[in-house]
C-alpha positions as CSV (number, residue, x, y, z in Angstrom):
1,M,-11.4,-25.5,29.8
2,Y,-11.8,-22.3,30.3
3,Q,-10.2,-22.5,33.6
4,E,-7.3,-24.4,32.7
5,L,-6.6,-21.9,29.9
6,R,-6.4,-18.9,32.3
7,R,-4.1,-21.0,34.9
8,A,-1.7,-22.1,31.8
9,V,-1.7,-18.8,30.4
10,G,-1.2,-17.5,34.2
11,L,1.3,-19.3,34.8
12,S,3.7,-19.1,31.6
13,R,2.9,-15.3,30.7
14,L,3.1,-16.1,27.0
15,F,0.9,-18.0,24.5
16,S,0.3,-18.2,20.8
17,F,-3.3,-18.2,19.0
18,D,-4.4,-18.6,15.8
19,I,-8.1,-17.7,14.6
20,E,-10.1,-19.4,11.8
21,S,-12.7,-17.3,10.4
22,E,-15.6,-17.1,7.6
23,G,-13.6,-14.6,5.4
24,L,-10.8,-12.4,5.7
25,N,-12.5,-8.9,5.8
26,T,-13.0,-6.7,8.8
27,W,-16.7,-7.5,9.4
28,D,-16.5,-11.7,8.8
29,E,-17.4,-13.8,11.6
30,V,-14.4,-15.6,13.8
31,Y,-15.2,-19.4,13.7
32,S,-13.1,-20.4,16.1
33,I,-9.6,-20.0,17.9
34,A,-6.7,-22.1,19.1
35,F,-3.8,-21.4,22.1
36,A,-0.6,-23.0,22.2
37,V,1.2,-22.5,25.7
38,P,4.4,-23.4,26.3
39,N,4.4,-26.5,28.6
40,G,1.1,-26.1,28.5
41,G,-0.8,-28.1,26.0
42,L,-3.2,-26.3,23.2
43,F,-6.7,-24.8,23.7
44,W,-9.4,-24.4,21.2
45,F,-12.9,-23.1,21.6
46,K,-15.7,-22.1,18.8
47,F,-16.6,-19.1,18.8
48,S,-20.7,-19.8,18.6
49,E,-20.1,-20.6,22.2
50,G,-20.1,-17.1,23.1
51,K,-18.0,-17.8,26.6
52,I,-14.5,-17.3,25.0
53,I,-14.9,-13.8,23.9
54,P,-15.0,-12.2,27.5
55,I,-11.7,-14.4,28.5
56,L,-10.4,-13.1,25.1
57,R,-11.1,-9.5,26.2
58,E,-9.1,-10.4,29.1
59,L,-5.9,-12.0,27.6
60,L,-5.3,-9.8,24.8
61,S,-5.5,-6.5,26.9
62,E,-3.0,-8.0,29.6
63,P,0.0,-5.5,29.7
64,E,2.0,-8.5,31.3
65,M,1.0,-11.2,29.1
66,T,2.9,-11.9,25.8
67,K,0.6,-12.5,22.5
68,I,2.1,-14.0,19.6
69,A,0.6,-14.9,16.0
70,H,1.6,-15.3,12.6
71,R,-0.1,-11.6,11.1
72,I,-1.6,-10.6,14.0
73,E,-3.0,-7.3,12.5
74,F,-5.6,-9.8,11.1
75,E,-6.6,-11.8,14.1
76,A,-6.6,-8.3,16.2
77,R,-8.7,-6.8,13.7
78,L,-11.4,-9.5,13.0
79,L,-11.9,-9.8,16.8
80,R,-12.2,-6.1,17.3
81,K,-15.5,-6.1,16.6
82,Y,-16.6,-8.0,19.8
83,G,-15.1,-5.4,21.5
84,I,-11.6,-7.2,22.1
85,R,-8.5,-5.2,21.5
86,L,-5.0,-6.1,21.4
87,T,-2.4,-4.2,23.5
88,P,1.3,-4.9,23.8
89,P,3.7,-6.9,24.3
90,F,2.4,-9.2,21.3
91,E,4.9,-10.6,18.5
92,D,4.4,-11.6,15.1
93,T,6.4,-14.0,13.3
94,K,5.0,-12.8,9.7
95,I,6.6,-9.3,10.5
96,A,9.9,-11.0,11.8
97,Q,10.5,-12.7,8.5
98,Y,9.6,-9.4,6.6
99,T,12.3,-7.5,8.6
100,M,14.9,-10.2,8.7
101,D,14.5,-10.5,4.6
102,E,11.6,-8.9,2.5
103,N,12.3,-11.1,-0.3
104,K,11.6,-14.2,1.1
105,P,8.1,-15.9,1.3
106,N,6.6,-15.1,4.9
107,S,3.4,-17.0,4.7
108,L,2.9,-19.5,7.8
109,E,3.4,-22.6,5.6
110,D,6.6,-21.4,4.2
111,L,7.7,-20.3,7.5
112,A,6.8,-23.7,9.0
113,Y,9.0,-25.6,6.2
114,N,11.7,-23.6,6.3
115,Y,12.6,-23.2,10.1
116,L,10.8,-26.3,11.4
117,G,10.6,-28.6,8.5
118,V,7.0,-28.8,9.2
119,E,4.5,-29.4,5.8
120,L,1.0,-27.5,6.8
121,S,-2.3,-28.4,5.1
122,S,-3.2,-25.4,3.3
123,F,-6.9,-23.8,3.8
124,K,-8.1,-25.1,0.7
125,E,-7.1,-28.8,1.8
126,V,-8.9,-28.2,4.6
127,C,-11.6,-26.3,3.8
128,P,-12.5,-26.7,-0.2
129,S,-15.9,-25.2,0.5
130,G,-14.6,-22.1,2.2
131,D,-17.5,-22.7,4.9
132,W,-16.0,-24.0,7.9
133,S,-19.2,-25.4,9.1
134,Q,-18.7,-28.4,6.7
135,V,-15.8,-29.1,8.0
136,P,-15.7,-31.7,11.2
137,D,-15.1,-29.9,14.4
138,V,-12.1,-32.6,15.1
139,V,-10.5,-31.4,11.3
140,V,-11.1,-27.6,12.4
141,K,-9.6,-28.1,15.9
142,D,-6.4,-30.2,14.5
143,Y,-6.0,-27.6,11.7
144,N,-6.1,-24.3,13.9
145,C,-4.2,-25.8,17.0
146,T,-1.3,-26.8,14.4
147,D,-0.9,-23.4,13.3
148,A,-1.0,-22.0,16.9
149,Q,1.5,-24.7,18.1
150,V,3.8,-23.8,15.1
151,T,3.4,-20.2,15.5
152,L,5.0,-20.3,19.0
153,A,7.2,-22.8,17.6
154,L,8.8,-20.3,14.8
155,W,8.8,-17.5,17.5
156,D,11.3,-19.3,19.3
157,K,13.3,-19.9,16.4
158,L,13.2,-16.6,15.3
159,K,12.9,-14.3,18.3
160,D,16.9,-14.0,18.7
161,R,17.0,-13.0,15.1
162,V,15.2,-9.8,14.1
163,P,17.1,-6.6,13.6
164,P,15.8,-3.6,15.2
165,L,13.0,-3.0,12.2
166,Y,11.0,-5.7,14.0
167,A,10.1,-3.9,16.7
168,F,9.5,-0.6,14.5
169,E,6.9,-2.4,12.3
170,K,5.3,-4.1,15.0
171,D,4.4,-0.5,16.5
172,L,2.3,-0.2,13.6
173,V,0.0,-2.9,14.1
174,P,-2.3,-1.2,16.7
175,L,-2.8,2.0,14.4
176,T,-3.4,-0.4,11.5
177,V,-6.0,-2.3,13.3
178,E,-7.9,0.8,14.2
179,M,-7.5,2.4,10.8
180,S,-9.2,-0.8,9.5
181,F,-11.9,-1.1,11.8
182,N,-12.8,2.6,11.5
183,G,-13.6,2.4,7.9
184,I,-14.2,5.1,5.4
185,P,-17.3,7.0,5.6
186,L,-18.7,7.0,1.5
187,D,-21.4,9.0,-0.2
188,V,-23.4,6.3,-1.5
189,E,-25.7,8.7,-3.0
190,L,-23.0,10.3,-5.3
191,L,-21.2,6.8,-6.1
192,Q,-24.6,5.3,-7.5
193,K,-25.5,8.6,-9.5
194,L,-21.6,8.2,-11.0
195,E,-22.2,4.8,-11.7
196,E,-25.2,5.6,-13.6
197,E,-23.4,8.3,-15.8
198,K,-20.3,6.0,-16.0
199,R,-22.2,3.2,-17.7
200,G,-23.8,5.7,-20.0
201,E,-20.9,6.9,-21.3
202,L,-19.7,3.4,-21.8
203,Q,-22.7,2.6,-23.7
204,S,-22.0,5.6,-25.8
205,L,-18.4,4.8,-26.4
206,E,-19.3,1.4,-27.0
207,E,-21.6,2.6,-30.1
208,Q,-18.9,4.6,-31.1
209,I,-16.3,1.9,-31.4
210,Y,-19.3,-0.3,-33.2
211,R,-20.3,2.3,-35.7
212,V,-16.3,2.8,-36.8
213,V,-15.8,-1.0,-37.0
214,G,-18.8,-1.8,-38.7
215,H,-20.2,-4.2,-36.4
216,K,-20.0,-5.4,-32.4
217,F,-17.1,-7.7,-31.2
218,N,-16.2,-8.3,-27.7
219,L,-14.2,-5.2,-26.2
220,H,-12.4,-7.4,-23.3
221,S,-11.1,-10.4,-25.9
222,S,-7.8,-10.0,-27.4
223,Q,-8.3,-12.7,-29.8
224,Q,-11.3,-10.4,-31.5
225,L,-9.8,-7.3,-31.1
226,G,-6.8,-8.5,-32.8
227,H,-8.8,-9.7,-35.5
228,V,-10.2,-6.5,-35.7
229,L,-7.2,-4.3,-36.1
230,F,-5.1,-6.4,-38.3
231,E,-7.4,-8.3,-40.5
232,E,-10.5,-6.3,-41.2
233,M,-9.5,-2.7,-40.5
234,Q,-5.7,-3.6,-42.0
235,M,-3.6,-1.7,-39.7
236,P,0.2,-2.4,-39.1
237,I,1.3,-5.0,-37.1
238,L,4.0,-3.1,-34.7
239,E,4.9,-6.0,-32.3
240,L,4.3,-9.6,-31.9
241,T,3.7,-11.9,-28.7
242,P,6.7,-12.9,-27.2
243,R,4.9,-16.8,-26.4
244,L,2.7,-17.0,-29.5
245,G,4.1,-14.7,-31.9
246,K,0.6,-13.3,-32.5
247,P,0.2,-9.6,-33.4
248,A,0.2,-7.5,-30.1
249,T,-2.8,-5.6,-28.6
250,S,-1.2,-4.4,-25.7
251,E,-2.2,-0.8,-24.4
252,V,1.6,0.2,-25.5
253,T,0.7,-0.9,-29.2
254,L,-2.8,1.0,-29.1
255,R,-1.2,4.0,-28.1
256,R,1.1,4.1,-30.9
257,L,-1.7,3.3,-33.1
258,A,-4.1,5.8,-32.1
259,K,-1.5,8.2,-33.3
260,D,-3.2,7.9,-36.6
261,Y,-5.8,5.9,-36.5
262,E,-9.6,6.7,-34.6
263,F,-10.3,3.2,-33.4
264,P,-7.9,2.8,-31.0
265,Q,-8.3,6.1,-29.9
266,L,-11.7,5.0,-28.7
267,L,-10.9,2.0,-28.0
268,L,-8.3,3.5,-25.4
269,K,-10.5,5.5,-23.7
270,Y,-13.2,2.8,-23.5
271,R,-10.6,0.7,-21.3
272,D,-9.5,3.9,-19.1
273,E,-13.5,4.6,-18.4
274,F,-14.1,0.8,-17.7
275,K,-11.7,0.9,-15.5
276,L,-12.4,3.7,-13.2
277,Y,-16.2,1.8,-13.4
278,S,-15.7,-1.6,-12.5
279,T,-12.3,-1.0,-10.0
280,Y,-13.6,1.7,-8.0
281,I,-17.3,2.6,-8.7
282,V,-18.7,-0.8,-8.5
283,A,-16.3,-2.3,-6.4
284,F,-16.8,0.6,-3.8
285,L,-20.8,0.4,-4.0
286,K,-20.1,-3.6,-3.8
287,R,-18.3,-3.7,-1.0
288,C,-19.7,-0.6,1.1
289,R,-21.2,-2.1,4.4
290,R,-24.9,-0.8,4.1
291,E,-25.4,-0.7,7.9
292,D,-23.3,2.6,8.1
293,N,-22.3,3.3,4.2
294,R,-18.5,2.6,5.0
295,L,-15.8,0.8,3.3
296,Y,-13.8,-1.6,5.3
297,G,-10.5,-2.4,3.2
298,V,-7.7,-4.5,4.4
299,F,-4.2,-2.6,5.0
300,H,-0.8,-4.4,4.9
301,P,1.9,-2.0,6.5
302,Q,4.3,-4.3,5.3
303,G,2.9,-5.0,1.9
304,T,5.6,-3.5,-0.3
305,D,9.8,-3.8,-0.6
306,T,10.0,-0.3,0.0
307,G,8.0,-0.3,3.0
308,R,5.0,1.6,1.9
309,Y,1.6,0.5,2.9
310,S,-0.9,-1.5,0.7
311,S,-4.0,-2.4,0.8
312,E,-7.0,-4.5,-0.7
313,K,-10.3,-5.8,-0.7
314,P,-10.5,-3.2,-2.2
315,N,-7.3,-1.3,-3.4
316,L,-7.2,2.0,-2.1
317,Q,-3.8,3.3,-2.7
318,N,-5.0,4.3,-6.5
319,I,-8.2,5.8,-6.0
320,P,-8.3,8.7,-8.5
321,E,-8.3,11.9,-7.4
322,Y,-11.4,12.1,-9.5
323,L,-13.4,10.1,-6.8
324,H,-11.9,11.6,-3.7
325,S,-15.4,13.4,-3.3
326,I,-16.9,10.2,-2.5
327,V,-15.2,10.4,1.0
328,K,-17.7,12.0,3.0
329,A,-17.6,13.0,6.5
330,P,-20.9,11.8,8.3
331,K,-23.2,14.6,10.0
332,G,-20.9,16.6,12.8
333,K,-17.7,15.9,11.5
334,K,-15.0,16.7,8.9
335,I,-12.4,15.2,6.9
336,I,-8.6,16.4,7.4
337,T,-6.4,15.9,4.6
338,A,-3.0,15.5,5.8
339,D,0.0,15.4,2.7
340,Y,3.2,15.5,2.8
341,S,4.9,17.7,0.4
342,Q,7.6,16.7,-2.1
343,I,8.7,14.2,0.1
344,E,11.1,12.4,-2.4
345,L,12.6,15.3,-3.4
346,R,13.3,16.9,0.1
347,L,14.4,13.1,1.2
348,A,16.7,12.8,-2.1
349,A,18.3,16.5,-1.3
350,C,19.4,15.6,2.0
351,I,20.4,11.8,1.5
352,A,22.6,13.1,-1.8
353,N,23.4,16.3,-0.1
354,E,22.9,18.1,-2.7
355,E,23.4,21.6,-1.5
356,R,21.7,24.1,-4.1
357,M,18.6,22.0,-3.7
358,I,18.9,21.7,0.0
359,R,19.2,25.6,0.2
360,A,16.2,26.3,-2.0
361,F,14.0,24.1,0.0
362,K,15.2,25.6,3.5
363,E,14.6,29.3,1.9
364,G,11.1,27.7,1.1
365,R,11.1,28.3,-2.7
366,D,9.1,26.4,-5.1
367,I,11.8,23.9,-6.5
368,H,10.0,22.9,-9.9
369,K,9.9,26.6,-10.6
370,E,13.9,26.9,-9.3
371,T,14.7,23.9,-11.6
372,A,12.9,25.7,-14.5
373,V,14.5,28.7,-14.5
374,L,18.1,27.4,-14.8
375,L,17.1,24.8,-17.1
376,F,15.5,27.5,-19.3
377,N,18.0,30.5,-18.3
378,C,15.0,32.9,-18.0
379,S,13.5,34.5,-15.0
380,E,9.8,34.4,-16.2
381,I,8.8,30.9,-16.1
382,S,5.2,29.7,-17.5
383,D,3.0,27.2,-16.0
384,E,4.1,25.1,-18.9
385,M,7.8,25.8,-18.1
386,R,7.3,24.9,-14.7
387,K,5.1,21.7,-15.3
388,E,8.2,20.6,-17.5
389,G,10.6,21.8,-14.8
390,K,8.5,19.4,-12.3
391,T,9.0,16.8,-14.9
392,V,12.5,16.9,-15.1
393,N,13.4,17.0,-11.3
394,F,11.5,13.8,-11.0
395,A,12.6,12.1,-13.2
396,M,16.3,12.7,-12.9
397,L,15.9,11.5,-9.2
398,Y,14.9,8.0,-10.9
399,R,17.9,8.2,-13.2
400,V,15.4,8.1,-16.4
401,S,17.1,7.7,-19.7
402,P,17.1,10.2,-22.6
403,G,14.4,8.2,-24.4
404,G,12.4,8.4,-21.1
405,L,12.8,11.6,-20.6
406,A,12.2,12.6,-24.7
407,S,8.8,10.5,-24.2
408,K,7.8,12.2,-20.7
409,L,8.4,15.7,-22.6
410,D,7.3,14.9,-25.8
411,C,10.8,16.3,-27.4
412,Y,13.8,14.7,-29.5
413,V,16.1,11.8,-27.7
414,S,19.0,15.0,-28.5
415,E,17.1,17.6,-26.4
416,A,16.5,15.6,-23.7
417,K,20.0,14.1,-23.7
418,G,20.9,17.9,-23.2
419,I,18.7,18.4,-20.8
420,I,20.0,15.7,-18.4
421,D,23.5,17.3,-18.7
422,K,22.5,20.3,-17.9
423,F,20.3,19.3,-14.5
424,N,23.5,17.4,-13.6
425,L,25.4,20.5,-13.9
426,I,23.0,22.3,-11.6
427,Y,22.5,19.4,-9.0
428,P,25.8,17.6,-9.1
429,A,25.7,15.6,-6.3
430,F,22.3,13.1,-7.4
431,G,25.0,11.5,-10.1
432,P,27.4,10.4,-7.8
433,W,24.8,9.6,-5.3
434,G,23.2,7.5,-7.6
435,E,26.3,5.8,-8.4
436,K,27.1,5.4,-4.8
437,V,23.9,3.8,-4.2
438,V,24.1,1.4,-7.0
439,E,27.4,-0.1,-6.4
440,E,26.7,-0.6,-2.5
441,A,23.6,-2.5,-4.0
442,R,26.0,-4.6,-6.1
443,T,28.7,-5.3,-3.5
444,R,27.0,-5.5,-0.2
445,G,23.8,-7.3,-1.5
446,F,21.7,-4.4,0.0
447,V,20.4,-0.4,0.4
448,E,19.4,0.9,3.7
449,T,17.5,3.7,5.1
450,F,18.4,6.0,7.8
451,N,15.6,4.0,9.6
452,G,17.5,0.4,9.1
453,R,14.9,-0.7,6.4
454,R,16.6,-3.1,4.0
455,R,15.8,-4.1,0.3
456,R,17.8,-6.8,-0.3
457,F,19.5,-7.9,-4.4
458,S,20.9,-10.9,-5.3
459,P,24.9,-9.9,-6.8
460,L,24.1,-13.3,-9.3
461,V,21.3,-11.1,-11.1
462,F,22.1,-7.1,-10.8
463,D,21.2,-5.7,-13.8
464,R,19.8,-2.5,-15.1
465,F,16.3,-3.2,-13.4
466,S,18.0,-3.8,-10.3
467,E,19.9,-0.4,-10.4
468,R,16.6,1.2,-11.0
469,E,15.3,-0.4,-8.0
470,A,18.2,0.6,-5.5
471,I,17.5,3.9,-6.7
472,N,13.9,3.8,-6.0
473,F,14.1,2.2,-2.6
474,A,16.8,4.7,-1.4
475,I,14.2,7.4,-1.7
476,Q,10.9,5.6,-1.5
477,G,12.1,3.3,1.8
478,A,13.0,6.7,3.3
479,A,10.0,8.4,2.6
480,A,7.8,5.5,4.1
481,D,9.6,5.2,7.2
482,V,9.1,9.2,7.5
483,I,5.3,8.7,7.4
484,K,5.2,5.4,9.7
485,I,7.0,7.7,12.1
486,A,4.4,9.8,11.8
487,M,1.6,7.7,12.3
488,I,3.3,6.1,15.2
489,N,3.9,9.4,17.2
490,L,-0.1,10.4,16.1
491,H,-0.9,6.7,17.7
492,K,1.7,7.3,20.7
493,Q,0.3,11.1,21.7
494,G,-2.7,10.4,21.6
495,I,-3.8,12.5,18.9
496,L,-5.6,9.3,17.4
497,N,-9.2,8.7,19.4
498,N,-12.9,8.7,19.0
499,E,-12.6,12.2,17.9
500,C,-9.9,12.0,15.6
501,K,-9.6,8.8,13.5
502,L,-7.2,7.9,10.9
503,I,-9.0,6.5,8.5
504,L,-6.9,6.0,5.1
505,Q,-2.8,5.9,4.2
506,V,-2.1,6.8,0.6
507,H,1.3,6.7,-0.2
508,D,2.3,10.4,1.5
509,E,-0.9,10.9,2.5
510,L,-3.1,10.7,6.2
511,V,-6.8,10.9,6.2
512,F,-8.7,11.5,9.0
513,E,-12.4,11.9,10.2
514,V,-12.8,14.3,13.0
515,N,-15.6,15.9,15.4
516,E,-16.1,19.2,13.3
517,V,-16.1,21.1,16.7
518,C,-12.4,20.9,17.1
519,A,-11.0,19.7,13.2
520,Q,-8.8,23.1,12.9
521,D,-7.2,22.2,16.3
522,Y,-6.7,18.5,15.0
523,A,-5.5,19.7,11.7
524,T,-2.9,22.1,13.8
525,Q,-1.4,18.9,15.8
526,I,-1.6,16.3,13.3
527,K,0.6,18.8,10.7
528,E,3.0,19.9,13.6
529,I,3.7,15.9,14.6
530,M,4.1,15.2,10.9
531,Q,6.8,17.7,9.7
532,N,8.4,16.6,13.2
533,A,8.5,13.3,12.1
534,S,11.8,14.0,10.4
535,S,15.2,14.9,11.7
536,F,16.5,16.0,8.1
537,E,18.2,19.2,7.5
538,V,15.3,19.6,4.9
539,P,11.9,20.4,6.7
540,M,9.2,18.2,5.6
541,E,6.2,20.5,4.5
542,V,2.6,19.1,5.4
543,E,-0.4,20.7,3.6
544,T,-3.6,20.1,5.6
545,V,-7.3,20.9,4.0
546,V,-10.0,20.5,6.1
547,S,-13.3,19.8,4.6
548,D,-16.6,17.6,4.0
549,T,-14.9,15.4,1.8
550,W,-11.1,14.2,1.1
551,K,-9.2,17.0,-0.8
């Protein structure tokens, strides 16, 4: 069978493949693999046999062989621990559909039905226990081979429809696989210490809440909370739930009540601390691979409508700054943090052609201080005034309403309206540019970045939310393109290697683990490549920090 596979693939120079695994995480074992070869049949192998591994190393690294899969990053990531590396050329039907229309479902099941009229069985139907060893081989083989065969047929349907963005997104696959496989080094002792401290703080907060209320109750039960708030403590009912019409206990409601009552204040603090404790500290300890004290997340380069990365198992995109120090370099290594400074404002100034802001950036002036000086008509700006200038800059970038700005600045709506009017006089290009973006989204049905990335909108349901989404995408989509260009350039220029590993991508920031001997040299090279990823008039500033921990 192995020789037959080699012969079939050798003749076609193209094949699709699909794996079944014991889980979705990087270190989960692969159970089986299926191949589909044009005019060459189907091939299936169990990984436990072992003989397929050297053949896979050969096939997936062959530069004259086109490899096709659905979400090929997943396949390549789980195969990586066997010493198997995916090299171009390769194709991906999931990325193809995403770049054709990011709003449409892009699962293999959806594409099979929409393009081929084929209804695939789901994983839960075939393997309800989640354990492939409990499923007869004949069933696993049929399921695995069908997926490979469908993927091959799908690529034949999609290959002539993909936009230029497809090749760009495809270039992210190898470096994303390596970033996932590199893992994030954790200071486990610090995490354990934080877990103990936070657990104690939560217990203390619970006791304070129970003293205020007068008895214990389930802090995570909306029903019991509503009873305590509105029946026992007789607090005013500010809003009702839309479905059942019961008194709402949402965060918005609690924050309004917290202005006058101690109990909601304590409860909000408890919720914030509990989220930090459960979502990050406990989850990271649970998912940390104890063999090497590293956290292996799953990164999705096409995980959002704006083009930004998303991540899961666990979510690494929203780690609070308070916890950055848990990412700690092993002995002989350093952590390099490289962060684009004010990239959204810089890009918006260029895209909208806002000359005053462009000039300020090109001359290296502090844009938040600049805005504060012009808003408040004074040359001496306090830290608080600069902070307000920063708030206004970003709020206006996304066309916040007077009410929204008033909430952010804690001022009257009339004052906020005056600030908005003045901002539009100071930076007159943003208003017309925003109107143009909204009109294009409404009439053309999409907004497009400089790199050809599109966000599509339906004219049938184009509302205020759609307007905000259009503006948001025009800026954040461009920012996503810039950092992805930087990542691809770092990969192609050979910066990413065993001495310099990309371990994390978070919004406008890249985090590396490097050899301490050459850390400063790598920081200099990384900064230069990231700053040159954009050809806009305004320079993209990058701040780099070399440290023992993530800064």
